[in-house]
Phi, psi and omega in degrees: 000128181283143179242138177265137179218157180250121181244129179257127180225154180249121180238142178255123180240143179279140176284163177303323179295319179295319179296318179296319179296316180298317180297319181288326184294323188274350180273145178284174185303316183300321181282335181299319180300317179294321180296321178293319177300319178300313182294321178297327182287321186268346182238102181291348179277353179251134179214163180280147180132163181286148182295324183261029184280069181274332184301323184295329178287322181292321180297329181259020184295330180296334178277334183281338184299323183294337181251013186298322181297320180291324181294327182292334182232078182292133182270100180292337183301327181297325182285336181294334184263357177284148182270094178255013184296339181279348183280144175222148177281113182277150178073021181270006176090354182280338182075006184258057182281149182291127180276141181233143177267119178279138177292125181237148176294147180289139178203160178262127175280172176303316181294324177300314182295318182291319178294326177295318179292329178298326181289345182271348180259154186279108179223149172277177185300318181296312181295324179296320179293323177295318178298318179296322178296319179294316179297321178294342179269356180284130181276173187298334180273359175102002183261153168254109182258351177287140178294141181300327177298322179293322178294322177298319177296320178299319179296323180293318184278319186269327184248354183057041180246119176269121182218183178223176184298320183299315181293318180295318179296325179297317179285326177299320180298324177294318180294325180292349176272356180285167172268146001284155181301136180094000183292150176067021175286154181264348176199174183297319181301312180294322180300314181291321179295322178298324179287324179294328180301332184269355183273141175276128185257111178260328187243010179082003182291321180294319179298318179291320178297319178297318179296321178299314182291322183285321189245346183225035185297319181297316178295324179296314181295332179268001180060036175273068187292327178296320178296318180299314181299319181293316181293327179282342182071033181258128182273325185281117179297325184296324180296313179294320180300315180295324178294318178296319179296324177300319180290315185293343178275354179285163183264112181285347180228079184298333179294337182287344181245033188273001181083018176293162180298129177252123179271121176275116182248134178256132181284115180259115182292143178274335181230155174234122183243122183243138175265104182257086180054048177090354178252121182279127179244117184254130174229152177271136176308130185302337179292343178275355182236065181290150177271107181234151179209164175278135182301128180295321182295323178291322177296320179294326177301315181293321178298319179296319179296317180298326182275344184289137177275329180271110183233080179278180185298314182297321179294320179295319179297318179295317180297323178297317178299313181297318180296319178301316181291323177295315179298317180297321179295316179296317179300316183295315179298317179297320180294322177296316179295318179295324177298313179301315182297316181292318179300313182294318178301314182295313183292325176299318179295319178296317181297320178292320181294319183254036184306314183299320180296317183290343175275322186257326185078006180275129182299331180292345178272357177289131178267150173301131183208132178240169182303323183298325179299314181287322180300318179292322182295317182263002177057050175229167180290149179301324180297326178293315178298319180299319180294324178291315187290322191297333187226018183243160180217162181230139177266125179236181177292343184256008179123184179262129182238135169292146183298333179299337182299329186274357181258131180200163179281168177260135175240131181279147175252168181294339178278355178094359179275159174256134176237161181287143176298336178293324176295318180296319179298321180297317179294318180299316179298323179297319177299316183291321180293330183268358185289160173283114186293343175282336177224072183296155183283133176281167179298325178297316180293322178295321177300316181296318179297319179293321178294324176297332178279351178104005181266126176276106187213142180269158180300320181295330177288323175300315179297320181295314180295321179299316179293321179297329179272002178072027180261125182288171179293168187303314184295335178273350176266356183290137178231165178294000000 
């Protein structure tokens, strides 16, 4: 038997203004300009200029006198016939923002190039559709990772084409002959072998490299070169070395060199920090402080409506539209101001915490600092600090740094002091760069070296820091 019950719960929901502020807070300076342009386009009640820019109206008063009679009695009927159906209030929490197509220069994508090459080979309609399906399955790095059986099923359902693995592999092989070399491979081994097939072999290096990849690929990936030499029965180290070098010069990601559009992005700092004789002076990039104001004409419309005695349905609808746009403009301006205030508060706290670093620029002067430290200092939530830190940067005398650079864990030293994990990583990297590449240092040896330097650190932490810096294990760093 079902029972009915009443449950009372307390839920916290963000207001549209809070959602708008959060969205604005997390975007960097370069995107903020585009976001403001979008808002100016969709909201006629928002315009560029200072809020208290009254002088400009007074200076042009001689031009306004001729239209004063018309200004006193604004005709709302004209606005009723304007096409505002395309406007939407952005940042209202609905997530239904108007999508816009940015003008982009024409370019050929990887798939465009491959489909163009597909058109140059002799295929019937059925084979062409199979080829298009295969090309559509190629990922951005140039590989096909989908199982051929899954592609066969896709062809059956989407194209109504019944085929088998043999036919699909035959067409795949044709696609693998396209440029760039190594395209449409199903794994790294196949990708490298496809590239070797196109090389002219004068000294037998390609043939030896092919044999290594075909029969000793596992040993190659683990850099067990002595095992490879023994299995091949080759006495001369130089022959194997040249074959290995031939392989290492191949492209493991053919899709990355496909001529796709490359966007050149310039890092625009959100903050500028200057050392003025030991005194840090922080300023916000001027692009973060745009001059925006509520349209005077829209405000006057609302005043006229409030004073109007005749308030029919059409007039009320127009007034509702105008009020929505005015509210949205005010919310947006307030959110921009709140963004500026939060950015400056956060960066000021970071600058004070890492004062020594901003004076010297020495990585060893960085103090251990986590998000919680800054959140407590500015009395804001950690999530707010995280949004500021994740996509912002500061320009200093020593270069431009992402704010994430200044955050690190604390590592204890034998003297009882705490140092930044970034300092430890720097020392660790130095040990690895100076090691004998024929006998690279293991994590255990690196741990001992760091402890000799006075850092209390576990082997698993050494491994974690090494991986974070993208440095492989000792056996993969081994060279001839």
